[in-house]
C-alpha positions as CSV (number, residue, x, y, z in Angstrom):
1,M,-0.1,0.0,-0.1
2,L,1.5,3.3,-0.9
3,V,0.2,7.2,-0.2
4,I,0.2,9.7,-2.6
5,R,-1.1,13.4,-3.6
6,G,-2.8,14.1,-6.9
7,A,-0.5,15.9,-9.6
8,V,-1.6,19.3,-10.6
9,K,-2.7,20.1,-14.1
10,D,-3.2,23.7,-14.8
11,Y,-5.3,23.8,-17.8
12,D,-7.1,27.2,-19.1
13,W,-10.4,26.0,-18.4
14,G,-10.2,25.2,-14.9
15,I,-11.5,27.2,-11.8
16,V,-8.9,29.5,-10.2
17,D,-7.5,27.6,-7.1
18,G,-10.4,25.2,-7.6
19,L,-8.6,22.4,-6.6
20,A,-6.6,24.1,-3.8
21,A,-7.8,22.2,-0.9
22,W,-6.7,19.0,-2.0
23,A,-3.8,20.2,-3.9
24,G,-2.1,21.4,-0.8
25,A,-1.9,24.8,-1.9
26,A,-3.1,27.7,-3.8
27,S,-1.3,29.0,-7.3
28,G,-3.5,31.8,-8.1
29,R,-3.8,29.9,-11.6
30,P,-6.6,28.0,-12.7
31,Q,-6.6,24.4,-11.4
32,A,-8.2,21.9,-13.4
33,E,-7.6,18.4,-12.5
34,L,-5.6,16.6,-10.0
35,W,-4.2,13.1,-11.4
36,F,-4.0,9.9,-8.8
37,G,-2.5,7.3,-11.0
38,A,1.4,6.6,-12.6
39,H,0.5,7.9,-16.7
40,P,3.4,9.1,-17.6
41,G,1.3,12.7,-18.1
42,G,1.0,13.2,-14.6
43,P,2.4,10.6,-12.2
44,S,1.6,11.4,-8.8
45,P,4.1,11.8,-6.1
46,L,4.3,9.6,-3.0
47,I,4.2,10.9,0.6
48,D,5.7,9.5,3.7
49,A,3.5,8.9,7.0
50,A,4.2,12.7,7.8
51,G,2.5,13.7,4.6
52,A,6.2,15.1,3.4
53,L,7.3,13.8,-0.6
54,T,9.6,11.4,-0.7
55,G,11.0,12.2,-4.1
56,E,9.4,9.2,-5.7
57,H,6.3,8.9,-7.8
58,L,3.7,5.7,-8.1
59,A,5.1,5.4,-11.4
60,D,8.9,4.4,-10.0
61,H,6.8,1.2,-8.2
62,F,3.5,0.5,-11.1
63,D,3.7,0.9,-14.8
64,V,0.4,1.8,-16.5
65,A,-0.3,-1.9,-17.3
66,A,-0.5,-2.5,-13.7
67,T,-2.2,0.4,-13.0
68,P,-5.9,-0.4,-15.3
69,I,-7.1,3.2,-13.1
70,L,-6.5,6.6,-13.3
71,V,-8.5,8.7,-10.7
72,K,-9.2,12.7,-11.0
73,L,-10.5,15.4,-9.4
74,L,-11.9,17.6,-12.2
75,A,-12.7,21.5,-11.5
76,A,-14.3,22.8,-14.5
77,G,-14.8,26.5,-15.1
78,R,-15.5,26.9,-18.6
79,P,-16.6,23.8,-21.2
80,L,-13.9,21.7,-22.0
81,S,-13.3,20.8,-25.6
82,V,-15.8,18.3,-27.8
83,Q,-13.9,15.6,-27.7
84,V,-13.9,11.7,-28.5
85,H,-11.3,9.1,-26.4
86,P,-10.3,6.2,-29.0
87,T,-11.2,2.2,-28.3
88,R,-8.4,-0.4,-28.0
89,V,-8.3,-1.4,-31.5
90,R,-8.3,2.3,-32.8
91,A,-5.9,3.4,-30.1
92,E,-3.7,0.7,-30.9
93,A,-4.2,0.9,-35.0
94,L,-3.2,5.1,-34.5
95,W,-0.3,4.5,-32.1
96,D,1.4,2.4,-34.5
97,R,0.9,4.7,-37.7
98,Q,2.0,7.6,-35.3
99,R,5.1,5.4,-34.4
100,S,5.9,4.6,-37.6
101,G,5.6,8.3,-39.5
102,A,3.0,7.7,-41.3
103,G,0.0,10.3,-39.3
104,P,0.7,12.8,-37.3
105,V,1.0,12.7,-33.4
106,V,-2.3,12.7,-31.8
107,L,-2.0,10.1,-28.9
108,S,-0.3,10.0,-25.4
109,D,-0.5,6.4,-25.4
110,P,-1.8,3.1,-27.0
111,F,-4.3,2.4,-24.6
112,E,-8.4,2.9,-24.7
113,K,-9.8,5.5,-22.7
114,T,-13.5,5.0,-21.2
115,E,-14.3,7.4,-18.1
116,M,-17.1,8.3,-15.4
117,L,-18.0,11.2,-14.2
118,V,-19.3,11.7,-10.3
119,A,-20.8,15.1,-9.4
120,L,-19.2,16.2,-6.2
121,E,-21.7,19.6,-6.9
122,T,-23.9,20.0,-9.7
123,F,-22.1,19.6,-12.9
124,E,-23.0,20.4,-16.9
125,A,-21.9,18.2,-19.6
126,L,-23.0,17.5,-22.7
127,A,-23.0,13.8,-24.0
128,G,-23.9,11.7,-26.8
129,W,-26.7,12.6,-28.9
130,R,-29.2,14.8,-29.6
131,D,-32.2,13.7,-31.5
132,V,-31.7,14.2,-34.9
133,N,-34.4,16.1,-35.7
134,Q,-34.7,18.5,-32.6
135,A,-30.6,19.3,-33.3
136,A,-31.3,19.8,-37.3
137,S,-34.5,22.4,-36.0
138,I,-31.7,24.6,-33.7
139,Y,-29.3,24.2,-37.5
140,D,-32.6,25.9,-39.3
141,H,-32.5,28.9,-37.5
142,I,-28.3,29.3,-37.9
143,P,-27.1,31.0,-40.6
144,G,-25.3,28.5,-43.1
145,A,-26.3,25.5,-41.6
146,S,-28.5,24.4,-43.7
147,A,-26.8,21.7,-45.2
148,A,-26.0,20.4,-41.6
149,A,-29.6,20.2,-40.9
150,A,-30.4,18.7,-44.1
151,A,-27.9,16.1,-43.5
152,L,-29.5,15.5,-39.9
153,R,-32.8,14.6,-41.4
154,E,-31.0,12.0,-43.1
155,R,-29.5,10.7,-40.1
156,D,-25.9,11.6,-41.1
157,R,-24.3,13.2,-38.2
158,E,-20.7,12.1,-39.8
159,R,-22.0,14.5,-42.7
160,A,-23.7,17.4,-40.9
161,I,-20.2,18.0,-38.2
162,R,-18.3,18.6,-41.5
163,E,-20.6,20.9,-42.6
164,L,-20.5,22.5,-39.3
165,L,-16.5,22.6,-39.5
166,G,-16.7,24.2,-42.6
167,I,-18.8,26.9,-42.3
168,D,-16.7,30.5,-42.9
169,P,-16.9,33.2,-41.2
170,A,-18.1,30.6,-38.0
171,E,-18.2,33.8,-35.8
172,S,-21.4,34.7,-37.2
173,A,-23.1,31.7,-37.2
174,I,-21.9,31.3,-33.5
175,A,-23.7,34.7,-32.4
176,H,-27.3,32.5,-33.5
177,L,-26.6,30.0,-31.3
178,P,-28.2,31.2,-27.9
179,E,-31.4,32.3,-30.1
180,A,-31.5,28.9,-31.8
181,V,-31.4,26.8,-28.8
182,A,-33.7,28.8,-27.1
183,G,-35.9,28.3,-29.6
184,V,-36.4,24.5,-29.1
185,C,-34.9,24.0,-25.8
186,D,-37.3,25.2,-22.6
187,D,-34.6,24.6,-19.7
188,P,-33.2,27.9,-18.8
189,A,-30.3,26.0,-17.6
190,E,-30.0,23.9,-20.7
191,R,-30.1,27.2,-22.8
192,H,-27.6,29.0,-20.3
193,G,-25.2,26.3,-21.2
194,Y,-25.1,26.7,-24.5
195,A,-24.9,30.3,-24.3
196,T,-21.7,30.1,-22.4
197,V,-20.3,28.1,-25.0
198,A,-21.2,30.5,-27.4
199,A,-20.2,33.5,-25.5
200,L,-16.9,31.8,-24.4
201,Y,-16.2,30.4,-27.9
202,P,-17.2,33.3,-30.2
203,R,-14.8,31.8,-32.9
204,D,-14.2,28.6,-32.5
205,S,-16.3,26.0,-35.2
206,G,-16.3,23.4,-32.4
207,A,-19.1,25.3,-30.3
208,L,-21.3,24.8,-33.8
209,L,-21.0,21.3,-32.9
210,T,-23.1,21.5,-29.2
211,P,-26.2,21.3,-30.2
212,L,-25.7,17.8,-31.7
213,L,-25.2,16.7,-28.0
214,A,-27.2,15.7,-25.2
215,Y,-27.3,17.9,-22.4
216,V,-26.8,16.2,-19.0
217,V,-27.0,17.9,-15.8
218,L,-26.4,16.2,-12.4
219,S,-26.4,16.7,-9.0
220,R,-24.2,15.5,-6.2
221,G,-23.3,11.8,-6.1
222,E,-24.7,10.9,-9.7
223,A,-22.8,9.8,-12.4
224,L,-22.4,10.1,-16.4
225,F,-20.7,7.2,-17.8
226,V,-18.6,7.6,-21.2
227,P,-17.5,4.8,-23.3
228,A,-14.9,5.2,-25.7
229,G,-16.1,6.4,-28.7
230,V,-18.5,8.5,-27.3
231,P,-18.0,12.5,-28.2
232,H,-18.7,14.7,-25.1
233,S,-17.8,18.2,-23.6
234,Y,-17.7,18.8,-20.0
235,I,-19.3,22.0,-19.1
236,R,-18.9,23.4,-15.4
237,G,-18.6,21.7,-12.4
238,T,-16.8,19.7,-9.6
239,G,-16.4,16.0,-9.7
240,L,-14.4,13.0,-9.6
241,E,-13.0,11.5,-12.9
242,V,-12.4,8.0,-13.2
243,M,-11.0,6.1,-15.8
244,S,-8.9,3.5,-17.8
245,S,-5.4,4.8,-17.2
246,S,-4.8,6.7,-20.5
247,D,-4.8,10.4,-21.6
248,N,-5.6,10.1,-25.3
249,V,-8.3,12.9,-26.4
250,L,-9.4,13.6,-29.5
251,R,-10.9,16.8,-30.2
252,L,-13.3,18.8,-32.7
253,G,-12.9,22.2,-31.0
254,L,-13.8,24.4,-28.3
255,T,-9.7,24.2,-27.5
256,S,-6.7,25.9,-28.0
257,K,-5.0,22.9,-28.4
258,P,-4.5,20.9,-31.1
259,V,-7.7,19.4,-33.6
260,F,-7.8,16.1,-35.0
261,A,-11.1,16.3,-36.7
262,D,-10.2,13.1,-38.9
263,E,-8.7,11.2,-36.8
264,A,-12.0,12.1,-34.3
265,L,-15.0,11.4,-36.4
266,A,-13.0,8.3,-37.6
267,S,-12.9,7.4,-33.6
268,I,-16.3,7.9,-33.0
269,E,-18.9,4.8,-32.4
270,W,-21.9,6.5,-33.4
271,D,-24.2,3.8,-31.8
272,Q,-22.5,3.8,-28.8
273,R,-24.7,6.0,-25.8
274,P,-23.5,7.1,-22.4
275,M,-25.2,6.6,-19.0
276,V,-26.5,8.6,-16.5
277,A,-26.5,6.6,-12.8
278,R,-29.2,8.6,-11.1
279,A,-27.6,7.1,-7.8
280,Q,-26.8,8.9,-4.4
281,V,-23.9,9.5,-2.0
282,G,-23.2,5.7,-1.1
283,D,-24.0,4.0,-3.8
284,R,-21.9,1.8,-5.5
285,I,-21.6,2.5,-9.2
286,A,-20.1,-0.4,-11.5
287,P,-22.0,0.5,-15.7
288,A,-22.0,-2.7,-17.3
289,G,-18.7,-2.9,-19.4
290,A,-16.8,-0.4,-17.1
291,P,-13.2,-1.8,-16.1
292,F,-13.7,0.4,-12.8
293,A,-16.4,0.6,-10.1
294,A,-16.5,3.8,-7.6
295,S,-18.7,4.8,-4.4
296,L,-18.6,7.9,-2.5
297,V,-18.6,7.5,1.2
298,T,-19.3,9.7,3.8
299,A,-19.0,7.6,7.3
300,G,-18.7,4.4,8.6
301,A,-16.3,1.4,8.0
302,A,-16.1,-1.1,5.4
303,T,-13.3,-3.9,3.9
304,L,-11.9,-4.0,0.5
305,P,-11.0,-7.5,-0.3
306,T,-7.9,-8.3,-2.1
307,G,-7.8,-9.4,-5.7
308,S,-8.9,-5.8,-7.2
309,F,-6.7,-2.9,-7.8
310,R,-7.8,0.0,-5.3
311,I,-7.8,3.8,-4.8
312,V,-8.9,5.2,-2.0
313,L,-9.1,9.1,-2.2
314,L,-10.0,11.2,0.9
315,I,-12.1,14.1,0.0
316,D,-12.9,15.6,3.2
317,G,-12.7,15.0,7.1
318,K,-10.6,11.8,8.2
319,G,-9.8,8.7,6.6
320,S,-7.4,5.8,7.6
321,I,-6.9,2.4,6.3
322,S,-5.5,-0.8,7.7
323,T,-4.2,-3.9,6.2
324,S,-2.0,-7.0,7.9
325,L,0.9,-5.0,6.6
326,A,-0.2,-1.5,7.4
327,D,-2.2,1.4,8.8
328,V,-2.0,5.1,7.1
329,Q,-4.0,8.0,7.8
330,L,-5.4,9.9,4.9
331,H,-5.9,13.9,4.9
332,P,-8.0,15.6,2.1
333,G,-6.0,15.4,-1.0
334,T,-4.3,12.1,-0.1
335,A,-5.0,8.2,-1.7
336,A,-4.2,5.4,-0.6
337,V,-2.8,2.9,-3.5
338,L,-3.3,-1.2,-3.2
339,S,-2.1,-3.5,-5.8
340,A,-4.4,-6.4,-6.5
341,S,-2.0,-8.8,-4.7
342,D,-2.2,-6.2,-1.4
343,P,-4.2,-8.0,0.9
344,D,-7.9,-6.7,1.8
345,A,-7.7,-3.6,3.4
346,V,-10.4,-1.7,6.3
347,I,-11.4,1.9,5.7
348,S,-12.8,3.7,8.4
349,I,-14.2,7.1,6.9
350,D,-15.3,10.6,8.9
351,G,-16.1,12.6,6.3
352,M,-16.4,11.7,2.4
353,A,-13.6,9.4,0.4
354,A,-14.0,8.0,-3.1
355,I,-13.4,4.1,-3.3
356,V,-12.1,2.9,-6.7
357,T,-11.6,-0.2,-7.9
358,S,-10.9,-2.2,-11.0
359,E,-13.8,-4.3,-12.5
360,D,-13.3,-7.2,-15.1
361,S,-15.0,-5.9,-17.7
């Protein structure tokens, strides 16, 4: 059993000092993600019993293949990119092409990325597809988007996306987005979400893709499961992210980072759908086919049996973990990591902790 702190990512969409309570310090900069895992993009530092850094990282003890889970705390102050994560087959093919020099560098690793967002507060997202006829009705009211509307009515979402990305100038079309969405959507929060996208990304053609996606709002403890190949964008909120240990992101817009539209479109699993778990704090969330399960626990003791990779992240209050080999105390923003071969662990929580385990998928 090892104890780690999160590795901070200060992406521009984060909340200024939004993760300071868990990162251990304020920075005066956007704090977007804290990574708890061994991925080389952000390996977590090890700490000793006193909470001091040891100079080692989790990756010094586990490679990515031996850590099937990557856990993050995420603080979104503005919408993230419209993005797709590749399946295992697609990731391996793109990785081989990339390594051979036959294609651009688009991936960070050769692994599938499947993820789940568990809300720590009200959380808004776009994930999966809006009904094609409703989406077409929105594009009827956006200048230059008539070809995309026609493609949707023919149920050709890929052609619609290419038409939307080709609108020039995108700025004038994006300016009509809030009004067009308001004419179709009754939910004020949903209309506000799309208006936020248009206001923050007035020249990014990716903003025109957002009406294709379904609006999702999560209450605390509820979860959004996003299988590989499902397009999505997180809008705002703080949550726990659980995923297979990969950092592969293929973007279609809403970002200052590189966009690889062809690769992203080829990685979409058009018939795959996200799943919303209307769970409560304390419920164990284990979507069918997911390589992980997660729960938020607030009080009491529980046993985590051996046989799976386990991460216990303390979010608030106090926590302890005991095995036949060691006893550790956790503080907010620290996590205990147990391999599948580590013994049974007994946890005691007075506050809130996230418990994440690997699952056979």
